ZADO-1210 file (C-alpha; in nm, 4 decimals, padded with zeros to 6 digits):
<atoms>
<atom x="-17.7164" y="-07.0705" z="-19.2138" code="UNK" pos="1"/>
<atom x="-17.8328" y="-06.7528" z="-19.3091" code="UNK" pos="2"/>
<atom x="-18.0939" y="-06.6771" z="-19.5829" code="UNK" pos="3"/>
<atom x="-17.8474" y="-06.5503" z="-19.8097" code="UNK" pos="4"/>
<atom x="-17.6582" y="-06.8835" z="-19.7667" code="UNK" pos="5"/>
<atom x="-17.9234" y="-07.0870" z="-19.7787" code="UNK" pos="6"/>
<atom x="-18.1118" y="-06.9658" z="-20.1070" code="UNK" pos="7"/>
<atom x="-17.7145" y="-06.9918" z="-20.2536" code="UNK" pos="8"/>
<atom x="-17.7273" y="-07.3552" z="-20.1172" code="UNK" pos="9"/>
<atom x="-18.0429" y="-07.4297" z="-20.2387" code="UNK" pos="10"/>
<atom x="-17.9809" y="-07.3208" z="-20.6062" code="UNK" pos="11"/>
<atom x="-17.6227" y="-07.5830" z="-20.5656" code="UNK" pos="12"/>
<atom x="-17.8166" y="-07.8738" z="-20.4026" code="UNK" pos="13"/>
<atom x="-18.0742" y="-07.8785" z="-20.6897" code="UNK" pos="14"/>
<atom x="-17.8186" y="-07.8129" z="-20.9909" code="UNK" pos="15"/>
<atom x="-17.5893" y="-08.1061" z="-20.8290" code="UNK" pos="16"/>
<atom x="-17.8822" y="-08.3573" z="-20.8030" code="UNK" pos="17"/>
<atom x="-18.0322" y="-08.2383" z="-21.1655" code="UNK" pos="18"/>
<atom x="-18.2386" y="-08.3876" z="-21.3310" code="UNK" pos="19"/>
<atom x="-18.4030" y="-08.5667" z="-21.0185" code="UNK" pos="20"/>
<atom x="-18.5675" y="-08.3772" z="-20.7860" code="UNK" pos="21"/>
<atom x="-18.5890" y="-08.2914" z="-20.4305" code="UNK" pos="22"/>
<atom x="-18.8823" y="-08.2582" z="-20.2216" code="UNK" pos="23"/>
<atom x="-18.9788" y="-07.9712" z="-19.9985" code="UNK" pos="24"/>
<atom x="-19.0066" y="-08.2049" z="-19.7153" code="UNK" pos="25"/>
<atom x="-18.6265" y="-08.3175" z="-19.8033" code="UNK" pos="26"/>
<atom x="-18.4923" y="-07.9834" z="-19.8284" code="UNK" pos="27"/>
<atom x="-18.6383" y="-07.8854" z="-19.5055" code="UNK" pos="28"/>
<atom x="-18.4959" y="-08.1216" z="-19.3581" code="UNK" pos="29"/>
<atom x="-18.1485" y="-08.0885" z="-19.5292" code="UNK" pos="30"/>
<atom x="-18.1698" y="-07.7123" z="-19.4004" code="UNK" pos="31"/>
<atom x="-18.3344" y="-07.7427" z="-19.0404" code="UNK" pos="32"/>
<atom x="-18.6320" y="-07.5039" z="-19.1630" code="UNK" pos="33"/>
<atom x="-19.0009" y="-07.5856" z="-19.1989" code="UNK" pos="34"/>
<atom x="-19.1451" y="-07.6911" z="-19.5641" code="UNK" pos="35"/>
<atom x="-19.3092" y="-07.3135" z="-19.5629" code="UNK" pos="36"/>
<atom x="-18.9795" y="-07.1372" z="-19.5591" code="UNK" pos="37"/>
<atom x="-18.8469" y="-07.3813" z="-19.8381" code="UNK" pos="38"/>
<atom x="-19.1662" y="-07.2893" z="-20.0486" code="UNK" pos="39"/>
<atom x="-19.0876" y="-06.9201" z="-19.9635" code="UNK" pos="40"/>
<atom x="-18.7488" y="-06.9759" z="-20.0694" code="UNK" pos="41"/>
<atom x="-18.7813" y="-07.1339" z="-20.3968" code="UNK" pos="42"/>
<atom x="-19.0686" y="-06.8735" z="-20.4116" code="UNK" pos="43"/>
<atom x="-18.7889" y="-06.6348" z="-20.4653" code="UNK" pos="44"/>
<atom x="-18.5329" y="-06.8118" z="-20.7036" code="UNK" pos="45"/>
<atom x="-18.7935" y="-06.8535" z="-20.9102" code="UNK" pos="46"/>
<atom x="-18.8893" y="-06.4596" z="-20.9255" code="UNK" pos="47"/>
<atom x="-18.5728" y="-06.3871" z="-20.9706" code="UNK" pos="48"/>
<atom x="-18.5212" y="-06.6033" z="-21.2678" code="UNK" pos="49"/>
<atom x="-18.3628" y="-06.9129" z="-21.1639" code="UNK" pos="50"/>
<atom x="-18.4985" y="-07.2168" z="-21.3902" code="UNK" pos="51"/>
<atom x="-18.6907" y="-07.3757" z="-21.1009" code="UNK" pos="52"/>
<atom x="-18.9609" y="-07.6062" z="-21.1354" code="UNK" pos="53"/>
<atom x="-19.2055" y="-07.7821" z="-20.9701" code="UNK" pos="54"/>
<atom x="-19.4095" y="-08.0623" z="-21.0076" code="UNK" pos="55"/>
<atom x="-19.7030" y="-08.1744" z="-20.7839" code="UNK" pos="56"/>
<atom x="-19.8153" y="-08.5122" z="-20.6835" code="UNK" pos="57"/>
<atom x="-19.6832" y="-08.8005" z="-20.5275" code="UNK" pos="58"/>
<atom x="-19.3165" y="-08.8460" z="-20.7255" code="UNK" pos="59"/>
<atom x="-19.3476" y="-08.4451" z="-20.7372" code="UNK" pos="60"/>
<atom x="-19.0632" y="-08.1964" z="-20.6180" code="UNK" pos="61"/>
<atom x="-18.8401" y="-07.9262" z="-20.7269" code="UNK" pos="62"/>
<atom x="-18.5689" y="-07.9671" z="-21.0288" code="UNK" pos="63"/>
<atom x="-18.2997" y="-07.7276" z="-21.1984" code="UNK" pos="64"/>
<atom x="-18.2358" y="-07.7228" z="-21.5576" code="UNK" pos="65"/>
<atom x="-17.8480" y="-07.7466" z="-21.4685" code="UNK" pos="66"/>
<atom x="-17.7596" y="-07.6170" z="-21.8667" code="UNK" pos="67"/>
<atom x="-17.9461" y="-07.3101" z="-21.8430" code="UNK" pos="68"/>
<atom x="-17.7328" y="-06.9760" z="-21.6114" code="UNK" pos="69"/>
<atom x="-17.7947" y="-06.8930" z="-21.3088" code="UNK" pos="70"/>
<atom x="-17.7839" y="-06.5034" z="-21.2997" code="UNK" pos="71"/>
<atom x="-17.8578" y="-06.3937" z="-20.9800" code="UNK" pos="72"/>
<atom x="-17.6881" y="-06.6859" z="-20.7616" code="UNK" pos="73"/>
<atom x="-17.3516" y="-06.7867" z="-20.9587" code="UNK" pos="74"/>
<atom x="-17.1719" y="-06.6748" z="-20.6770" code="UNK" pos="75"/>
<atom x="-17.2210" y="-06.6565" z="-20.2737" code="UNK" pos="76"/>
<atom x="-17.0980" y="-06.3344" z="-20.1233" code="UNK" pos="77"/>
<atom x="-16.7556" y="-06.4980" z="-19.9811" code="UNK" pos="78"/>
<atom x="-16.6834" y="-06.5915" z="-20.3186" code="UNK" pos="79"/>
<atom x="-16.7492" y="-06.2542" z="-20.4917" code="UNK" pos="80"/>
<atom x="-16.5255" y="-06.1235" z="-20.2356" code="UNK" pos="81"/>
<atom x="-16.2465" y="-06.3890" z="-20.2608" code="UNK" pos="82"/>
<atom x="-16.2754" y="-06.2369" z="-20.6375" code="UNK" pos="83"/>
<atom x="-16.2847" y="-05.9002" z="-20.5458" code="UNK" pos="84"/>
<atom x="-15.9388" y="-05.9780" z="-20.3417" code="UNK" pos="85"/>
<atom x="-15.7737" y="-06.1649" z="-20.5798" code="UNK" pos="86"/>
<atom x="-15.8433" y="-05.8525" z="-20.8356" code="UNK" pos="87"/>
<atom x="-15.6754" y="-05.6357" z="-20.6088" code="UNK" pos="88"/>
<atom x="-15.3431" y="-05.7876" z="-20.6406" code="UNK" pos="89"/>
<atom x="-15.4021" y="-05.7152" z="-21.0509" code="UNK" pos="90"/>
<atom x="-15.3606" y="-05.3429" z="-21.0551" code="UNK" pos="91"/>
<atom x="-15.1558" y="-05.2354" z="-21.3262" code="UNK" pos="92"/>
<atom x="-15.1318" y="-05.6027" z="-21.4853" code="UNK" pos="93"/>
<atom x="-15.2458" y="-05.6889" z="-21.7913" code="UNK" pos="94"/>
<atom x="-15.5344" y="-05.8365" z="-21.6455" code="UNK" pos="95"/>
<atom x="-15.6435" y="-05.5597" z="-21.4504" code="UNK" pos="96"/>
<atom x="-15.9475" y="-05.4140" z="-21.7041" code="UNK" pos="97"/>
<atom x="-16.0343" y="-05.7765" z="-21.7630" code="UNK" pos="98"/>
<atom x="-16.0853" y="-05.8170" z="-21.3621" code="UNK" pos="99"/>
<atom x="-16.2803" y="-05.5260" z="-21.2920" code="UNK" pos="100"/>
<atom x="-16.4673" y="-05.6296" z="-21.5333" code="UNK" pos="101"/>
<atom x="-16.5721" y="-05.9786" z="-21.4566" code="UNK" pos="102"/>
<atom x="-16.6106" y="-05.8047" z="-21.0912" code="UNK" pos="103"/>
<atom x="-16.8759" y="-05.5696" z="-21.2142" code="UNK" pos="104"/>
<atom x="-17.0358" y="-05.8654" z="-21.4059" code="UNK" pos="105"/>
<atom x="-17.0403" y="-06.0791" z="-21.0678" code="UNK" pos="106"/>
<atom x="-17.1892" y="-05.7799" z="-20.8756" code="UNK" pos="107"/>
<atom x="-17.4578" y="-05.7264" z="-21.1503" code="UNK" pos="108"/>
<atom x="-17.5291" y="-06.0782" z="-21.1579" code="UNK" pos="109"/>
<atom x="-17.5895" y="-06.1270" z="-20.7975" code="UNK" pos="110"/>
<atom x="-17.9197" y="-06.0949" z="-20.6063" code="UNK" pos="111"/>
<atom x="-17.9605" y="-05.7276" z="-20.4300" code="UNK" pos="112"/>
<atom x="-17.9322" y="-05.9510" z="-20.0865" code="UNK" pos="113"/>
<atom x="-17.6502" y="-06.1308" z="-20.2024" code="UNK" pos="114"/>
<atom x="-17.4695" y="-05.8118" z="-20.3131" code="UNK" pos="115"/>
<atom x="-17.5435" y="-05.6203" z="-19.9966" code="UNK" pos="116"/>
<atom x="-17.3812" y="-05.9069" z="-19.8136" code="UNK" pos="117"/>
<atom x="-17.0747" y="-05.8730" z="-19.9848" code="UNK" pos="118"/>
<atom x="-16.9953" y="-05.5219" z="-19.9862" code="UNK" pos="119"/>
<atom x="-17.0628" y="-05.5622" z="-19.6219" code="UNK" pos="120"/>
<atom x="-16.8047" y="-05.8347" z="-19.5815" code="UNK" pos="121"/>
<atom x="-16.5601" y="-05.6141" z="-19.8102" code="UNK" pos="122"/>
<atom x="-16.5841" y="-05.3256" z="-19.5973" code="UNK" pos="123"/>
<atom x="-16.4761" y="-05.5242" z="-19.3147" code="UNK" pos="124"/>
<atom x="-16.1203" y="-05.6415" z="-19.4780" code="UNK" pos="125"/>
<atom x="-15.8285" y="-05.4764" z="-19.5492" code="UNK" pos="126"/>
<atom x="-15.4657" y="-05.5443" z="-19.7410" code="UNK" pos="127"/>
<atom x="-15.1513" y="-05.3970" z="-19.6466" code="UNK" pos="128"/>
<atom x="-15.0082" y="-05.2572" z="-19.9598" code="UNK" pos="129"/>
<atom x="-14.6742" y="-05.0920" z="-19.9814" code="UNK" pos="130"/>
<atom x="-14.6434" y="-04.7165" z="-20.0043" code="UNK" pos="131"/>
<atom x="-14.3549" y="-04.6822" z="-20.2399" code="UNK" pos="132"/>
<atom x="-14.5128" y="-04.9553" z="-20.4870" code="UNK" pos="133"/>
<atom x="-14.3933" y="-04.9395" z="-20.8496" code="UNK" pos="134"/>
<atom x="-14.6391" y="-04.7660" z="-21.0618" code="UNK" pos="135"/>
<atom x="-14.8889" y="-04.9470" z="-21.2848" code="UNK" pos="136"/>
<atom x="-14.7263" y="-05.0588" z="-21.6106" code="UNK" pos="137"/>
<atom x="-14.9110" y="-04.8064" z="-21.8895" code="UNK" pos="138"/>
<atom x="-14.9617" y="-05.0714" z="-22.1653" code="UNK" pos="139"/>
<atom x="-14.9778" y="-05.4010" z="-21.9668" code="UNK" pos="140"/>
<atom x="-15.3039" y="-05.4337" z="-22.1957" code="UNK" pos="141"/>
<atom x="-15.1787" y="-05.3562" z="-22.5307" code="UNK" pos="142"/>
<atom x="-14.9063" y="-05.6988" z="-22.4101" code="UNK" pos="143"/>
<atom x="-15.2165" y="-05.8787" z="-22.3062" code="UNK" pos="144"/>
<atom x="-15.3450" y="-05.8420" z="-22.6418" code="UNK" pos="145"/>
<atom x="-15.0665" y="-05.9392" z="-22.8266" code="UNK" pos="146"/>
<atom x="-14.9816" y="-06.2754" z="-22.6503" code="UNK" pos="147"/>
<atom x="-15.4070" y="-06.2938" z="-22.7204" code="UNK" pos="148"/>
<atom x="-15.4000" y="-06.2482" z="-23.0155" code="UNK" pos="149"/>
<atom x="-15.0717" y="-06.3472" z="-23.0972" code="UNK" pos="150"/>
<atom x="-14.9999" y="-06.0246" z="-23.2704" code="UNK" pos="151"/>
<atom x="-14.6070" y="-05.8433" z="-23.2934" code="UNK" pos="152"/>
<atom x="-14.5812" y="-05.5798" z="-23.0910" code="UNK" pos="153"/>
<atom x="-14.3581" y="-05.3256" z="-23.1220" code="UNK" pos="154"/>
<atom x="-14.1861" y="-05.1296" z="-22.8350" code="UNK" pos="155"/>
<atom x="-13.9436" y="-04.8802" z="-22.6629" code="UNK" pos="156"/>
<atom x="-13.7753" y="-05.0637" z="-22.3967" code="UNK" pos="157"/>
<atom x="-13.5888" y="-04.8932" z="-22.1197" code="UNK" pos="158"/>
<atom x="-13.3406" y="-05.1967" z="-22.0409" code="UNK" pos="159"/>
<atom x="-13.1714" y="-05.1793" z="-21.6607" code="UNK" pos="160"/>
<atom x="-12.8514" y="-04.9681" z="-21.8233" code="UNK" pos="161"/>
<atom x="-13.1157" y="-04.7236" z="-21.8368" code="UNK" pos="162"/>
<atom x="-13.0619" y="-04.7357" z="-22.2482" code="UNK" pos="163"/>
<atom x="-13.3857" y="-04.7142" z="-22.4685" code="UNK" pos="164"/>
<atom x="-13.4449" y="-04.9701" z="-22.7693" code="UNK" pos="165"/>
<atom x="-13.6745" y="-05.0165" z="-23.0810" code="UNK" pos="166"/>
<atom x="-13.8073" y="-05.3889" z="-23.0073" code="UNK" pos="167"/>
<atom x="-13.9836" y="-05.6381" z="-23.2117" code="UNK" pos="168"/>
<atom x="-14.1370" y="-05.9154" z="-23.0333" code="UNK" pos="169"/>
<atom x="-14.3139" y="-06.2189" z="-23.0980" code="UNK" pos="170"/>
<atom x="-14.4953" y="-06.2919" z="-22.7910" code="UNK" pos="171"/>
<atom x="-14.4819" y="-06.6300" z="-22.6221" code="UNK" pos="172"/>
<atom x="-14.6435" y="-06.5843" z="-22.2958" code="UNK" pos="173"/>
<atom x="-14.7189" y="-06.3580" z="-21.9833" code="UNK" pos="174"/>
<atom x="-14.5190" y="-06.4009" z="-21.6630" code="UNK" pos="175"/>
<atom x="-14.5784" y="-06.3239" z="-21.3256" code="UNK" pos="176"/>
<atom x="-14.2518" y="-06.2563" z="-21.1119" code="UNK" pos="177"/>
<atom x="-14.0856" y="-06.1162" z="-20.7907" code="UNK" pos="178"/>
<atom x="-14.0596" y="-05.7838" z="-20.9953" code="UNK" pos="179"/>
<atom x="-14.3589" y="-05.7717" z="-21.1680" code="UNK" pos="180"/>
<atom x="-14.5277" y="-05.8938" z="-21.4663" code="UNK" pos="181"/>
<atom x="-14.3095" y="-05.9644" z="-21.7510" code="UNK" pos="182"/>
<atom x="-14.3408" y="-06.0406" z="-22.1636" code="UNK" pos="183"/>
<atom x="-14.1672" y="-06.3444" z="-22.2534" code="UNK" pos="184"/>
<atom x="-14.0939" y="-06.3281" z="-22.6036" code="UNK" pos="185"/>
<atom x="-13.8913" y="-06.3820" z="-22.9585" code="UNK" pos="186"/>
<atom x="-13.6982" y="-06.0570" z="-22.9657" code="UNK" pos="187"/>
<atom x="-13.6358" y="-06.0084" z="-23.3567" code="UNK" pos="188"/>
<atom x="-13.2976" y="-05.7582" z="-23.2198" code="UNK" pos="189"/>
<atom x="-13.1442" y="-05.9862" z="-23.0339" code="UNK" pos="190"/>
<atom x="-13.2756" y="-06.2784" z="-23.2658" code="UNK" pos="191"/>
<atom x="-13.3661" y="-06.4928" z="-22.9570" code="UNK" pos="192"/>
<atom x="-13.5566" y="-06.5127" z="-22.6453" code="UNK" pos="193"/>
<atom x="-13.5872" y="-06.2072" z="-22.3788" code="UNK" pos="194"/>
<atom x="-13.7822" y="-06.1213" z="-22.0982" code="UNK" pos="195"/>
<atom x="-13.9620" y="-05.7713" z="-22.0699" code="UNK" pos="196"/>
<atom x="-14.0626" y="-05.6174" z="-21.7869" code="UNK" pos="197"/>
<atom x="-14.3738" y="-05.4972" z="-21.8390" code="UNK" pos="198"/>
<atom x="-14.3158" y="-05.1339" z="-21.6358" code="UNK" pos="199"/>
<atom x="-14.0133" y="-05.0716" z="-21.8194" code="UNK" pos="200"/>
<atom x="-14.2223" y="-05.0665" z="-22.1756" code="UNK" pos="201"/>
<atom x="-14.2448" y="-04.6431" z="-22.2663" code="UNK" pos="202"/>
<atom x="-14.3873" y="-04.6743" z="-22.6310" code="UNK" pos="203"/>
<atom x="-14.5857" y="-04.9808" z="-22.7953" code="UNK" pos="204"/>
<atom x="-14.8168" y="-05.0472" z="-23.0548" code="UNK" pos="205"/>
<atom x="-14.9268" y="-05.4036" z="-23.2118" code="UNK" pos="206"/>
<atom x="-14.7807" y="-05.4782" z="-23.5371" code="UNK" pos="207"/>
<atom x="-14.8584" y="-05.8050" z="-23.7922" code="UNK" pos="208"/>
<atom x="-14.9655" y="-06.1053" z="-23.6880" code="UNK" pos="209"/>
<atom x="-14.7193" y="-06.3189" z="-23.5226" code="UNK" pos="210"/>
<atom x="-14.5810" y="-06.6352" z="-23.7250" code="UNK" pos="211"/>
<atom x="-14.5588" y="-06.9923" z="-23.5863" code="UNK" pos="212"/>
<atom x="-14.5256" y="-07.0276" z="-23.2295" code="UNK" pos="213"/>
<atom x="-14.1617" y="-07.0778" z="-23.1427" code="UNK" pos="214"/>
<atom x="-14.0979" y="-07.3167" z="-22.8648" code="UNK" pos="215"/>
<atom x="-14.1514" y="-07.1730" z="-22.5446" code="UNK" pos="216"/>
<atom x="-13.8178" y="-07.4357" z="-22.3849" code="UNK" pos="217"/>
<atom x="-13.6816" y="-07.3198" z="-22.0851" code="UNK" pos="218"/>
<atom x="-13.6122" y="-06.9801" z="-21.9182" code="UNK" pos="219"/>
<atom x="-13.2865" y="-06.8906" z="-21.8388" code="UNK" pos="220"/>
<atom x="-13.3288" y="-06.5977" z="-21.6155" code="UNK" pos="221"/>
<atom x="-13.5844" y="-06.7640" z="-21.3732" code="UNK" pos="222"/>
<atom x="-13.4518" y="-06.8164" z="-21.0134" code="UNK" pos="223"/>
<atom x="-13.3040" y="-07.1343" z="-20.9350" code="UNK" pos="224"/>
<atom x="-13.6163" y="-07.1617" z="-20.6293" code="UNK" pos="225"/>
<atom x="-13.8338" y="-07.0553" z="-20.8585" code="UNK" pos="226"/>
<atom x="-14.0587" y="-07.2664" z="-21.1043" code="UNK" pos="227"/>
<atom x="-14.3270" y="-07.1584" z="-21.3809" code="UNK" pos="228"/>
<atom x="-14.6838" y="-07.2546" z="-21.2872" code="UNK" pos="229"/>
<atom x="-14.9979" y="-07.2516" z="-21.4751" code="UNK" pos="230"/>
<atom x="-15.2852" y="-07.1155" z="-21.4390" code="UNK" pos="231"/>
<atom x="-15.5756" y="-07.3368" z="-21.4035" code="UNK" pos="232"/>
<atom x="-15.9580" y="-07.2909" z="-21.5478" code="UNK" pos="233"/>
</atoms>
């Protein structure tokens, strides 16, 4: 285990047993290093702002306040790269800007050593993408705001027949499908539930607050071999 991984593992172990303590000897045995190495690691973590407390004496050891944030070591290098890989797939989606902001916070919160290791790993990863990929949906962020804030959104929508119509939509949810991202909502023009592909929205603006949420019910346009899966946080 290199030092970056060991620092992360030390924090996670102390958080797992908190408020109990771990002695330097226990930590050294677990990570197969010397007691002096553990003492240097703990000192480095403390200097970077991790709330680790050291108690001396027979029953002493190291403890961490798990209620406090851990800005230097919230993510390991591999975890940060995993987030970056996932976010690459979100370009042009309702969560593109939010994802980029989250990744920036992750990288700035990591120690210089961990961030450097993450960038080194990311430099050795490539994703294969289609050359003729569809352009990003221009109003995806605004649609996301409509869903988040429960606001009616007024859109100009280009349907599959090439006709543009003005719609006022009460948003129900966002859906990621085989053709990209969709807004599922109650269309006031059609007086029915409709799916709107985000890259077919040619203009959009937020309007008044949406009324009490309508029941979602079944989505008839789903392919027979597809089901809707929730996002779990």
